[in-house]
ZAMAR-940565 format. One record per residue (C-alpha): residue number from 0; x, y, z negated. Coordinates in steps of 0.25 Angstrom, whole numbers, always signed. Example, Ala and Ser with C-alpha at 12.3 -4.5 7.8 and 13.67 -1.06 7.14 Angstrom:
residues 2
<r><nr>0</nr><c1>+49</c1><c2>-18</c2><c3>-31</c3></r>
<r><nr>1</nr><c1>+55</c1><c2>-4</c2><c3>-29</c3></r>
end
This chain:
residues 311
<r><nr>0</nr><c1>-75</c1><c2>-33</c2><c3>-84</c3></r>
<r><nr>1</nr><c1>-86</c1><c2>-27</c2><c3>-76</c3></r>
<r><nr>2</nr><c1>-92</c1><c2>-37</c2><c3>-66</c3></r>
<r><nr>3</nr><c1>-90</c1><c2>-33</c2><c3>-51</c3></r>
<r><nr>4</nr><c1>-96</c1><c2>-38</c2><c3>-38</c3></r>
<r><nr>5</nr><c1>-89</c1><c2>-45</c2><c3>-27</c3></r>
<r><nr>6</nr><c1>-88</c1><c2>-32</c2><c3>-19</c3></r>
<r><nr>7</nr><c1>-81</c1><c2>-25</c2><c3>-30</c3></r>
<r><nr>8</nr><c1>-72</c1><c2>-37</c2><c3>-33</c3></r>
<r><nr>9</nr><c1>-67</c1><c2>-37</c2><c3>-18</c3></r>
<r><nr>10</nr><c1>-64</c1><c2>-22</c2><c3>-19</c3></r>
<r><nr>11</nr><c1>-56</c1><c2>-25</c2><c3>-32</c3></r>
<r><nr>12</nr><c1>-49</c1><c2>-37</c2><c3>-25</c3></r>
<r><nr>13</nr><c1>-45</c1><c2>-29</c2><c3>-13</c3></r>
<r><nr>14</nr><c1>-40</c1><c2>-17</c2><c3>-22</c3></r>
<r><nr>15</nr><c1>-49</c1><c2>-8</c2><c3>-14</c3></r>
<r><nr>16</nr><c1>-45</c1><c2>+4</c2><c3>-22</c3></r>
<r><nr>17</nr><c1>-31</c1><c2>+3</c2><c3>-16</c3></r>
<r><nr>18</nr><c1>-35</c1><c2>+2</c2><c3>-2</c3></r>
<r><nr>19</nr><c1>-34</c1><c2>+17</c2><c3>+0</c3></r>
<r><nr>20</nr><c1>-19</c1><c2>+14</c2><c3>+1</c3></r>
<r><nr>21</nr><c1>-21</c1><c2>+7</c2><c3>+14</c3></r>
<r><nr>22</nr><c1>-30</c1><c2>+18</c2><c3>+19</c3></r>
<r><nr>23</nr><c1>-21</c1><c2>+30</c2><c3>+16</c3></r>
<r><nr>24</nr><c1>-8</c1><c2>+22</c2><c3>+22</c3></r>
<r><nr>25</nr><c1>-16</c1><c2>+20</c2><c3>+35</c3></r>
<r><nr>26</nr><c1>-20</c1><c2>+35</c2><c3>+35</c3></r>
<r><nr>27</nr><c1>-6</c1><c2>+39</c2><c3>+35</c3></r>
<r><nr>28</nr><c1>-2</c1><c2>+31</c2><c3>+47</c3></r>
<r><nr>29</nr><c1>-15</c1><c2>+35</c2><c3>+54</c3></r>
<r><nr>30</nr><c1>-12</c1><c2>+50</c2><c3>+51</c3></r>
<r><nr>31</nr><c1>+2</c1><c2>+49</c2><c3>+57</c3></r>
<r><nr>32</nr><c1>-3</c1><c2>+42</c2><c3>+69</c3></r>
<r><nr>33</nr><c1>-13</c1><c2>+54</c2><c3>+72</c3></r>
<r><nr>34</nr><c1>-1</c1><c2>+64</c2><c3>+69</c3></r>
<r><nr>35</nr><c1>+9</c1><c2>+58</c2><c3>+78</c3></r>
<r><nr>36</nr><c1>+0</c1><c2>+54</c2><c3>+89</c3></r>
<r><nr>37</nr><c1>-10</c1><c2>+66</c2><c3>+90</c3></r>
<r><nr>38</nr><c1>-14</c1><c2>+64</c2><c3>+104</c3></r>
<r><nr>39</nr><c1>-17</c1><c2>+49</c2><c3>+103</c3></r>
<r><nr>40</nr><c1>-31</c1><c2>+45</c2><c3>+100</c3></r>
<r><nr>41</nr><c1>-33</c1><c2>+41</c2><c3>+86</c3></r>
<r><nr>42</nr><c1>-39</c1><c2>+27</c2><c3>+85</c3></r>
<r><nr>43</nr><c1>-49</c1><c2>+27</c2><c3>+73</c3></r>
<r><nr>44</nr><c1>-52</c1><c2>+12</c2><c3>+76</c3></r>
<r><nr>45</nr><c1>-37</c1><c2>+9</c2><c3>+75</c3></r>
<r><nr>46</nr><c1>-36</c1><c2>+18</c2><c3>+63</c3></r>
<r><nr>47</nr><c1>-47</c1><c2>+10</c2><c3>+56</c3></r>
<r><nr>48</nr><c1>-41</c1><c2>-3</c2><c3>+60</c3></r>
<r><nr>49</nr><c1>-28</c1><c2>+1</c2><c3>+54</c3></r>
<r><nr>50</nr><c1>-35</c1><c2>+5</c2><c3>+41</c3></r>
<r><nr>51</nr><c1>-43</c1><c2>-8</c2><c3>+40</c3></r>
<r><nr>52</nr><c1>-31</c1><c2>-17</c2><c3>+43</c3></r>
<r><nr>53</nr><c1>-23</c1><c2>-9</c2><c3>+32</c3></r>
<r><nr>54</nr><c1>-34</c1><c2>-10</c2><c3>+22</c3></r>
<r><nr>55</nr><c1>-36</c1><c2>-24</c2><c3>+25</c3></r>
<r><nr>56</nr><c1>-21</c1><c2>-27</c2><c3>+23</c3></r>
<r><nr>57</nr><c1>-22</c1><c2>-20</c2><c3>+9</c3></r>
<r><nr>58</nr><c1>-34</c1><c2>-28</c2><c3>+5</c3></r>
<r><nr>59</nr><c1>-27</c1><c2>-41</c2><c3>+10</c3></r>
<r><nr>60</nr><c1>-14</c1><c2>-39</c2><c3>+1</c3></r>
<r><nr>61</nr><c1>-23</c1><c2>-36</c2><c3>-11</c3></r>
<r><nr>62</nr><c1>-31</c1><c2>-48</c2><c3>-9</c3></r>
<r><nr>63</nr><c1>-19</c1><c2>-57</c2><c3>-7</c3></r>
<r><nr>64</nr><c1>-13</c1><c2>-51</c2><c3>-20</c3></r>
<r><nr>65</nr><c1>-26</c1><c2>-54</c2><c3>-27</c3></r>
<r><nr>66</nr><c1>-25</c1><c2>-68</c2><c3>-23</c3></r>
<r><nr>67</nr><c1>-10</c1><c2>-69</c2><c3>-27</c3></r>
<r><nr>68</nr><c1>-13</c1><c2>-63</c2><c3>-41</c3></r>
<r><nr>69</nr><c1>-24</c1><c2>-73</c2><c3>-43</c3></r>
<r><nr>70</nr><c1>-16</c1><c2>-86</c2><c3>-39</c3></r>
<r><nr>71</nr><c1>-3</c1><c2>-82</c2><c3>-46</c3></r>
<r><nr>72</nr><c1>-12</c1><c2>-79</c2><c3>-59</c3></r>
<r><nr>73</nr><c1>-7</c1><c2>-64</c2><c3>-59</c3></r>
<r><nr>74</nr><c1>-22</c1><c2>-60</c2><c3>-59</c3></r>
<r><nr>75</nr><c1>-24</c1><c2>-67</c2><c3>-72</c3></r>
<r><nr>76</nr><c1>-12</c1><c2>-61</c2><c3>-79</c3></r>
<r><nr>77</nr><c1>-12</c1><c2>-46</c2><c3>-74</c3></r>
<r><nr>78</nr><c1>-19</c1><c2>-35</c2><c3>-82</c3></r>
<r><nr>79</nr><c1>-27</c1><c2>-27</c2><c3>-71</c3></r>
<r><nr>80</nr><c1>-26</c1><c2>-12</c2><c3>-69</c3></r>
<r><nr>81</nr><c1>-33</c1><c2>-3</c2><c3>-59</c3></r>
<r><nr>82</nr><c1>-20</c1><c2>-4</c2><c3>-51</c3></r>
<r><nr>83</nr><c1>-14</c1><c2>-17</c2><c3>-53</c3></r>
<r><nr>84</nr><c1>-17</c1><c2>-32</c2><c3>-57</c3></r>
<r><nr>85</nr><c1>-27</c1><c2>-36</c2><c3>-45</c3></r>
<r><nr>86</nr><c1>-42</c1><c2>-36</c2><c3>-46</c3></r>
<r><nr>87</nr><c1>-44</c1><c2>-48</c2><c3>-54</c3></r>
<r><nr>88</nr><c1>-56</c1><c2>-52</c2><c3>-45</c3></r>
<r><nr>89</nr><c1>-51</c1><c2>-66</c2><c3>-42</c3></r>
<r><nr>90</nr><c1>-49</c1><c2>-70</c2><c3>-57</c3></r>
<r><nr>91</nr><c1>-63</c1><c2>-64</c2><c3>-60</c3></r>
<r><nr>92</nr><c1>-69</c1><c2>-73</c2><c3>-50</c3></r>
<r><nr>93</nr><c1>-74</c1><c2>-61</c2><c3>-42</c3></r>
<r><nr>94</nr><c1>-67</c1><c2>-66</c2><c3>-29</c3></r>
<r><nr>95</nr><c1>-62</c1><c2>-80</c2><c3>-26</c3></r>
<r><nr>96</nr><c1>-47</c1><c2>-82</c2><c3>-21</c3></r>
<r><nr>97</nr><c1>-52</c1><c2>-88</c2><c3>-7</c3></r>
<r><nr>98</nr><c1>-60</c1><c2>-76</c2><c3>-5</c3></r>
<r><nr>99</nr><c1>-49</c1><c2>-66</c2><c3>-8</c3></r>
<r><nr>100</nr><c1>-39</c1><c2>-75</c2><c3>+1</c3></r>
<r><nr>101</nr><c1>-49</c1><c2>-74</c2><c3>+12</c3></r>
<r><nr>102</nr><c1>-50</c1><c2>-59</c2><c3>+11</c3></r>
<r><nr>103</nr><c1>-35</c1><c2>-57</c2><c3>+10</c3></r>
<r><nr>104</nr><c1>-33</c1><c2>-66</c2><c3>+22</c3></r>
<r><nr>105</nr><c1>-44</c1><c2>-59</c2><c3>+30</c3></r>
<r><nr>106</nr><c1>-39</c1><c2>-45</c2><c3>+27</c3></r>
<r><nr>107</nr><c1>-25</c1><c2>-49</c2><c3>+31</c3></r>
<r><nr>108</nr><c1>-30</c1><c2>-55</c2><c3>+44</c3></r>
<r><nr>109</nr><c1>-38</c1><c2>-42</c2><c3>+47</c3></r>
<r><nr>110</nr><c1>-25</c1><c2>-34</c2><c3>+44</c3></r>
<r><nr>111</nr><c1>-17</c1><c2>-43</c2><c3>+53</c3></r>
<r><nr>112</nr><c1>-27</c1><c2>-41</c2><c3>+64</c3></r>
<r><nr>113</nr><c1>-26</c1><c2>-26</c2><c3>+64</c3></r>
<r><nr>114</nr><c1>-11</c1><c2>-27</c2><c3>+64</c3></r>
<r><nr>115</nr><c1>-11</c1><c2>-36</c2><c3>+76</c3></r>
<r><nr>116</nr><c1>-21</c1><c2>-27</c2><c3>+83</c3></r>
<r><nr>117</nr><c1>-11</c1><c2>-15</c2><c3>+81</c3></r>
<r><nr>118</nr><c1>+1</c1><c2>-23</c2><c3>+84</c3></r>
<r><nr>119</nr><c1>-5</c1><c2>-25</c2><c3>+98</c3></r>
<r><nr>120</nr><c1>-11</c1><c2>-12</c2><c3>+100</c3></r>
<r><nr>121</nr><c1>-1</c1><c2>-3</c2><c3>+94</c3></r>
<r><nr>122</nr><c1>+13</c1><c2>-8</c2><c3>+91</c3></r>
<r><nr>123</nr><c1>+20</c1><c2>-21</c2><c3>+87</c3></r>
<r><nr>124</nr><c1>+25</c1><c2>-15</c2><c3>+74</c3></r>
<r><nr>125</nr><c1>+11</c1><c2>-17</c2><c3>+68</c3></r>
<r><nr>126</nr><c1>+14</c1><c2>-32</c2><c3>+69</c3></r>
<r><nr>127</nr><c1>+26</c1><c2>-30</c2><c3>+60</c3></r>
<r><nr>128</nr><c1>+19</c1><c2>-21</c2><c3>+50</c3></r>
<r><nr>129</nr><c1>+7</c1><c2>-31</c2><c3>+50</c3></r>
<r><nr>130</nr><c1>+17</c1><c2>-43</c2><c3>+47</c3></r>
<r><nr>131</nr><c1>+23</c1><c2>-35</c2><c3>+35</c3></r>
<r><nr>132</nr><c1>+9</c1><c2>-32</c2><c3>+30</c3></r>
<r><nr>133</nr><c1>+4</c1><c2>-46</c2><c3>+31</c3></r>
<r><nr>134</nr><c1>+17</c1><c2>-51</c2><c3>+24</c3></r>
<r><nr>135</nr><c1>+15</c1><c2>-41</c2><c3>+13</c3></r>
<r><nr>136</nr><c1>+0</c1><c2>-45</c2><c3>+11</c3></r>
<r><nr>137</nr><c1>+2</c1><c2>-60</c2><c3>+11</c3></r>
<r><nr>138</nr><c1>+15</c1><c2>-61</c2><c3>+4</c3></r>
<r><nr>139</nr><c1>+15</c1><c2>-49</c2><c3>-6</c3></r>
<r><nr>140</nr><c1>+11</c1><c2>-57</c2><c3>-18</c3></r>
<r><nr>141</nr><c1>+18</c1><c2>-71</c2><c3>-14</c3></r>
<r><nr>142</nr><c1>+31</c1><c2>-65</c2><c3>-10</c3></r>
<r><nr>143</nr><c1>+33</c1><c2>-50</c2><c3>-10</c3></r>
<r><nr>144</nr><c1>+29</c1><c2>-48</c2><c3>-24</c3></r>
<r><nr>145</nr><c1>+38</c1><c2>-58</c2><c3>-28</c3></r>
<r><nr>146</nr><c1>+51</c1><c2>-53</c2><c3>-22</c3></r>
<r><nr>147</nr><c1>+50</c1><c2>-38</c2><c3>-25</c3></r>
<r><nr>148</nr><c1>+45</c1><c2>-35</c2><c3>-11</c3></r>
<r><nr>149</nr><c1>+30</c1><c2>-32</c2><c3>-15</c3></r>
<r><nr>150</nr><c1>+31</c1><c2>-17</c2><c3>-17</c3></r>
<r><nr>151</nr><c1>+40</c1><c2>-15</c2><c3>-4</c3></r>
<r><nr>152</nr><c1>+30</c1><c2>-23</c2><c3>+5</c3></r>
<r><nr>153</nr><c1>+18</c1><c2>-17</c2><c3>-1</c3></r>
<r><nr>154</nr><c1>+24</c1><c2>-3</c2><c3>+2</c3></r>
<r><nr>155</nr><c1>+27</c1><c2>-7</c2><c3>+16</c3></r>
<r><nr>156</nr><c1>+14</c1><c2>-15</c2><c3>+20</c3></r>
<r><nr>157</nr><c1>+4</c1><c2>-6</c2><c3>+13</c3></r>
<r><nr>158</nr><c1>+12</c1><c2>+7</c2><c3>+14</c3></r>
<r><nr>159</nr><c1>+22</c1><c2>+11</c2><c3>+24</c3></r>
<r><nr>160</nr><c1>+18</c1><c2>+1</c2><c3>+35</c3></r>
<r><nr>161</nr><c1>+4</c1><c2>+5</c2><c3>+34</c3></r>
<r><nr>162</nr><c1>+7</c1><c2>+19</c2><c3>+38</c3></r>
<r><nr>163</nr><c1>+17</c1><c2>+15</c2><c3>+49</c3></r>
<r><nr>164</nr><c1>+8</c1><c2>+4</c2><c3>+54</c3></r>
<r><nr>165</nr><c1>-5</c1><c2>+13</c2><c3>+54</c3></r>
<r><nr>166</nr><c1>+3</c1><c2>+23</c2><c3>+62</c3></r>
<r><nr>167</nr><c1>+9</c1><c2>+13</c2><c3>+72</c3></r>
<r><nr>168</nr><c1>-5</c1><c2>+6</c2><c3>+74</c3></r>
<r><nr>169</nr><c1>-11</c1><c2>+20</c2><c3>+78</c3></r>
<r><nr>170</nr><c1>+0</c1><c2>+24</c2><c3>+87</c3></r>
<r><nr>171</nr><c1>+8</c1><c2>+12</c2><c3>+91</c3></r>
<r><nr>172</nr><c1>+11</c1><c2>+9</c2><c3>+106</c3></r>
<r><nr>173</nr><c1>+17</c1><c2>-5</c2><c3>+110</c3></r>
<r><nr>174</nr><c1>+30</c1><c2>+1</c2><c3>+116</c3></r>
<r><nr>175</nr><c1>+34</c1><c2>+11</c2><c3>+105</c3></r>
<r><nr>176</nr><c1>+46</c1><c2>+9</c2><c3>+96</c3></r>
<r><nr>177</nr><c1>+43</c1><c2>+8</c2><c3>+81</c3></r>
<r><nr>178</nr><c1>+51</c1><c2>+20</c2><c3>+77</c3></r>
<r><nr>179</nr><c1>+47</c1><c2>+28</c2><c3>+89</c3></r>
<r><nr>180</nr><c1>+32</c1><c2>+25</c2><c3>+86</c3></r>
<r><nr>181</nr><c1>+32</c1><c2>+29</c2><c3>+71</c3></r>
<r><nr>182</nr><c1>+37</c1><c2>+43</c2><c3>+68</c3></r>
<r><nr>183</nr><c1>+48</c1><c2>+45</c2><c3>+57</c3></r>
<r><nr>184</nr><c1>+38</c1><c2>+53</c2><c3>+49</c3></r>
<r><nr>185</nr><c1>+28</c1><c2>+41</c2><c3>+49</c3></r>
<r><nr>186</nr><c1>+39</c1><c2>+31</c2><c3>+45</c3></r>
<r><nr>187</nr><c1>+44</c1><c2>+40</c2><c3>+33</c3></r>
<r><nr>188</nr><c1>+30</c1><c2>+44</c2><c3>+28</c3></r>
<r><nr>189</nr><c1>+26</c1><c2>+30</c2><c3>+28</c3></r>
<r><nr>190</nr><c1>+37</c1><c2>+27</c2><c3>+17</c3></r>
<r><nr>191</nr><c1>+30</c1><c2>+34</c2><c3>+5</c3></r>
<r><nr>192</nr><c1>+17</c1><c2>+26</c2><c3>+7</c3></r>
<r><nr>193</nr><c1>+25</c1><c2>+13</c2><c3>+7</c3></r>
<r><nr>194</nr><c1>+32</c1><c2>+17</c2><c3>-6</c3></r>
<r><nr>195</nr><c1>+19</c1><c2>+21</c2><c3>-13</c3></r>
<r><nr>196</nr><c1>+12</c1><c2>+8</c2><c3>-10</c3></r>
<r><nr>197</nr><c1>+24</c1><c2>+1</c2><c3>-16</c3></r>
<r><nr>198</nr><c1>+23</c1><c2>+10</c2><c3>-28</c3></r>
<r><nr>199</nr><c1>+8</c1><c2>+7</c2><c3>-29</c3></r>
<r><nr>200</nr><c1>+11</c1><c2>-8</c2><c3>-30</c3></r>
<r><nr>201</nr><c1>+24</c1><c2>-6</c2><c3>-39</c3></r>
<r><nr>202</nr><c1>+17</c1><c2>+2</c2><c3>-50</c3></r>
<r><nr>203</nr><c1>+4</c1><c2>-7</c2><c3>-50</c3></r>
<r><nr>204</nr><c1>+14</c1><c2>-19</c2><c3>-53</c3></r>
<r><nr>205</nr><c1>+17</c1><c2>-14</c2><c3>-66</c3></r>
<r><nr>206</nr><c1>+5</c1><c2>-19</c2><c3>-74</c3></r>
<r><nr>207</nr><c1>+6</c1><c2>-33</c2><c3>-67</c3></r>
<r><nr>208</nr><c1>+21</c1><c2>-36</c2><c3>-70</c3></r>
<r><nr>209</nr><c1>+19</c1><c2>-48</c2><c3>-80</c3></r>
<r><nr>210</nr><c1>+7</c1><c2>-54</c2><c3>-72</c3></r>
<r><nr>211</nr><c1>+15</c1><c2>-52</c2><c3>-59</c3></r>
<r><nr>212</nr><c1>+27</c1><c2>-59</c2><c3>-65</c3></r>
<r><nr>213</nr><c1>+19</c1><c2>-71</c2><c3>-69</c3></r>
<r><nr>214</nr><c1>+13</c1><c2>-72</c2><c3>-55</c3></r>
<r><nr>215</nr><c1>+27</c1><c2>-73</c2><c3>-49</c3></r>
<r><nr>216</nr><c1>+28</c1><c2>-59</c2><c3>-44</c3></r>
<r><nr>217</nr><c1>+41</c1><c2>-51</c2><c3>-44</c3></r>
<r><nr>218</nr><c1>+38</c1><c2>-37</c2><c3>-40</c3></r>
<r><nr>219</nr><c1>+47</c1><c2>-25</c2><c3>-43</c3></r>
<r><nr>220</nr><c1>+40</c1><c2>-22</c2><c3>-57</c3></r>
<r><nr>221</nr><c1>+43</c1><c2>-36</c2><c3>-61</c3></r>
<r><nr>222</nr><c1>+57</c1><c2>-36</c2><c3>-56</c3></r>
<r><nr>223</nr><c1>+62</c1><c2>-23</c2><c3>-61</c3></r>
<r><nr>224</nr><c1>+52</c1><c2>-20</c2><c3>-72</c3></r>
<r><nr>225</nr><c1>+43</c1><c2>-8</c2><c3>-74</c3></r>
<r><nr>226</nr><c1>+53</c1><c2>+2</c2><c3>-78</c3></r>
<r><nr>227</nr><c1>+61</c1><c2>+1</c2><c3>-66</c3></r>
<r><nr>228</nr><c1>+49</c1><c2>-1</c2><c3>-57</c3></r>
<r><nr>229</nr><c1>+43</c1><c2>+12</c2><c3>-63</c3></r>
<r><nr>230</nr><c1>+56</c1><c2>+18</c2><c3>-58</c3></r>
<r><nr>231</nr><c1>+54</c1><c2>+12</c2><c3>-44</c3></r>
<r><nr>232</nr><c1>+40</c1><c2>+17</c2><c3>-44</c3></r>
<r><nr>233</nr><c1>+45</c1><c2>+31</c2><c3>-47</c3></r>
<r><nr>234</nr><c1>+56</c1><c2>+30</c2><c3>-37</c3></r>
<r><nr>235</nr><c1>+46</c1><c2>+26</c2><c3>-26</c3></r>
<r><nr>236</nr><c1>+37</c1><c2>+38</c2><c3>-29</c3></r>
<r><nr>237</nr><c1>+49</c1><c2>+48</c2><c3>-28</c3></r>
<r><nr>238</nr><c1>+53</c1><c2>+42</c2><c3>-15</c3></r>
<r><nr>239</nr><c1>+39</c1><c2>+43</c2><c3>-10</c3></r>
<r><nr>240</nr><c1>+37</c1><c2>+57</c2><c3>-13</c3></r>
<r><nr>241</nr><c1>+51</c1><c2>+61</c2><c3>-9</c3></r>
<r><nr>242</nr><c1>+49</c1><c2>+55</c2><c3>+5</c3></r>
<r><nr>243</nr><c1>+36</c1><c2>+63</c2><c3>+6</c3></r>
<r><nr>244</nr><c1>+43</c1><c2>+76</c2><c3>+1</c3></r>
<r><nr>245</nr><c1>+55</c1><c2>+74</c2><c3>+11</c3></r>
<r><nr>246</nr><c1>+48</c1><c2>+71</c2><c3>+24</c3></r>
<r><nr>247</nr><c1>+42</c1><c2>+84</c2><c3>+26</c3></r>
<r><nr>248</nr><c1>+54</c1><c2>+92</c2><c3>+21</c3></r>
<r><nr>249</nr><c1>+63</c1><c2>+84</c2><c3>+31</c3></r>
<r><nr>250</nr><c1>+53</c1><c2>+87</c2><c3>+42</c3></r>
<r><nr>251</nr><c1>+49</c1><c2>+73</c2><c3>+44</c3></r>
<r><nr>252</nr><c1>+34</c1><c2>+75</c2><c3>+40</c3></r>
<r><nr>253</nr><c1>+25</c1><c2>+86</c2><c3>+38</c3></r>
<r><nr>254</nr><c1>+24</c1><c2>+95</c2><c3>+26</c3></r>
<r><nr>255</nr><c1>+10</c1><c2>+90</c2><c3>+24</c3></r>
<r><nr>256</nr><c1>+16</c1><c2>+77</c2><c3>+19</c3></r>
<r><nr>257</nr><c1>+19</c1><c2>+85</c2><c3>+6</c3></r>
<r><nr>258</nr><c1>+4</c1><c2>+82</c2><c3>+3</c3></r>
<r><nr>259</nr><c1>+8</c1><c2>+68</c2><c3>-1</c3></r>
<r><nr>260</nr><c1>+17</c1><c2>+74</c2><c3>-12</c3></r>
<r><nr>261</nr><c1>+4</c1><c2>+78</c2><c3>-20</c3></r>
<r><nr>262</nr><c1>+4</c1><c2>+64</c2><c3>-28</c3></r>
<r><nr>263</nr><c1>+18</c1><c2>+67</c2><c3>-32</c3></r>
<r><nr>264</nr><c1>+14</c1><c2>+71</c2><c3>-46</c3></r>
<r><nr>265</nr><c1>+6</c1><c2>+59</c2><c3>-48</c3></r>
<r><nr>266</nr><c1>+17</c1><c2>+50</c2><c3>-43</c3></r>
<r><nr>267</nr><c1>+26</c1><c2>+57</c2><c3>-53</c3></r>
<r><nr>268</nr><c1>+17</c1><c2>+54</c2><c3>-65</c3></r>
<r><nr>269</nr><c1>+15</c1><c2>+40</c2><c3>-60</c3></r>
<r><nr>270</nr><c1>+30</c1><c2>+38</c2><c3>-60</c3></r>
<r><nr>271</nr><c1>+32</c1><c2>+44</c2><c3>-73</c3></r>
<r><nr>272</nr><c1>+21</c1><c2>+35</c2><c3>-80</c3></r>
<r><nr>273</nr><c1>+27</c1><c2>+23</c2><c3>-73</c3></r>
<r><nr>274</nr><c1>+41</c1><c2>+26</c2><c3>-78</c3></r>
<r><nr>275</nr><c1>+36</c1><c2>+29</c2><c3>-92</c3></r>
<r><nr>276</nr><c1>+25</c1><c2>+19</c2><c3>-94</c3></r>
<r><nr>277</nr><c1>+27</c1><c2>+8</c2><c3>-84</c3></r>
<r><nr>278</nr><c1>+28</c1><c2>-3</c2><c3>-95</c3></r>
<r><nr>279</nr><c1>+14</c1><c2>+1</c2><c3>-100</c3></r>
<r><nr>280</nr><c1>+3</c1><c2>-3</c2><c3>-90</c3></r>
<r><nr>281</nr><c1>-8</c1><c2>+6</c2><c3>-97</c3></r>
<r><nr>282</nr><c1>+1</c1><c2>+18</c2><c3>-97</c3></r>
<r><nr>283</nr><c1>+5</c1><c2>+15</c2><c3>-82</c3></r>
<r><nr>284</nr><c1>-9</c1><c2>+15</c2><c3>-78</c3></r>
<r><nr>285</nr><c1>-10</c1><c2>+30</c2><c3>-75</c3></r>
<r><nr>286</nr><c1>+2</c1><c2>+29</c2><c3>-66</c3></r>
<r><nr>287</nr><c1>-4</c1><c2>+17</c2><c3>-58</c3></r>
<r><nr>288</nr><c1>-16</c1><c2>+26</c2><c3>-55</c3></r>
<r><nr>289</nr><c1>-7</c1><c2>+37</c2><c3>-51</c3></r>
<r><nr>290</nr><c1>+1</c1><c2>+28</c2><c3>-42</c3></r>
<r><nr>291</nr><c1>-11</c1><c2>+24</c2><c3>-34</c3></r>
<r><nr>292</nr><c1>-15</c1><c2>+39</c2><c3>-33</c3></r>
<r><nr>293</nr><c1>-1</c1><c2>+43</c2><c3>-28</c3></r>
<r><nr>294</nr><c1>+0</c1><c2>+31</c2><c3>-18</c3></r>
<r><nr>295</nr><c1>-14</c1><c2>+34</c2><c3>-12</c3></r>
<r><nr>296</nr><c1>-13</c1><c2>+49</c2><c3>-13</c3></r>
<r><nr>297</nr><c1>+1</c1><c2>+50</c2><c3>-6</c3></r>
<r><nr>298</nr><c1>-3</c1><c2>+41</c2><c3>+5</c3></r>
<r><nr>299</nr><c1>-16</c1><c2>+49</c2><c3>+7</c3></r>
<r><nr>300</nr><c1>-9</c1><c2>+62</c2><c3>+7</c3></r>
<r><nr>301</nr><c1>+1</c1><c2>+57</c2><c3>+17</c3></r>
<r><nr>302</nr><c1>-10</c1><c2>+54</c2><c3>+26</c3></r>
<r><nr>303</nr><c1>-17</c1><c2>+67</c2><c3>+24</c3></r>
<r><nr>304</nr><c1>-3</c1><c2>+75</c2><c3>+26</c3></r>
<r><nr>305</nr><c1>-2</c1><c2>+68</c2><c3>+40</c3></r>
<r><nr>306</nr><c1>-17</c1><c2>+71</c2><c3>+44</c3></r>
<r><nr>307</nr><c1>-15</c1><c2>+86</c2><c3>+40</c3></r>
<r><nr>308</nr><c1>-4</c1><c2>+86</c2><c3>+51</c3></r>
<r><nr>309</nr><c1>-14</c1><c2>+82</c2><c3>+62</c3></r>
<r><nr>310</nr><c1>-18</c1><c2>+93</c2><c3>+72</c3></r>
end
């Protein structure tokens, strides 16, 4: 294996190549805040703080996951792919557990700080979103991934609630009612990114089933097997793109949202491979790559679709 330096090791450990997910989710919320409050001064400082807090949360959960995989010996059993199996930096000695733990806690505290700031400056609901996010970060591997709730909470904490939270943090006022504050369009459009985050995690669990089972996890792929899980993955993709198709047709969202349907053929191909080749990790690998493209591409195109509506 090619030797890498400390900086590259930390990039691998934080899963830096997946952090674009947080960026695109925040972009959706920020774009909607500009759309629905066009006369309100757009605070770039707040936008940067929201983005920094969200990326920090993503880094934190990745680092806590690395620690858990190391201590439960999953890291020693898994066969790594570009999309699953962790970074392996701890077992290679590139980083030390105490360093990773310190970084995980530090990024969590920074995220909590940004959440507290927007709770007091924007709206009380940010505290609820922050608590759900912190719970997911800290207890994903020790609790949620053992009781079939890992995929659900991942979709909430690093999907739907990021879009909603970013919107509220930019537009919230203390006295506003939650459903008065967030338009129906924003609520409904936030659902597909949440499903996609769950599906990103779900498909990436396929190669790690045996190692995860040995490590005490009990996620959906372990519980239901790869065949049924591939069906769940496909159903999730259908629901995601059906929502994106129907919202403009029902007059709830702009027809610009159809841009987010562009990755649909790739999603179809990924689902087809998952259904046919889910048991074979090597043959599943192209679908895992396509899955990342669909998730990031769809989230980005949703944000672009909203930005195109700005006058």
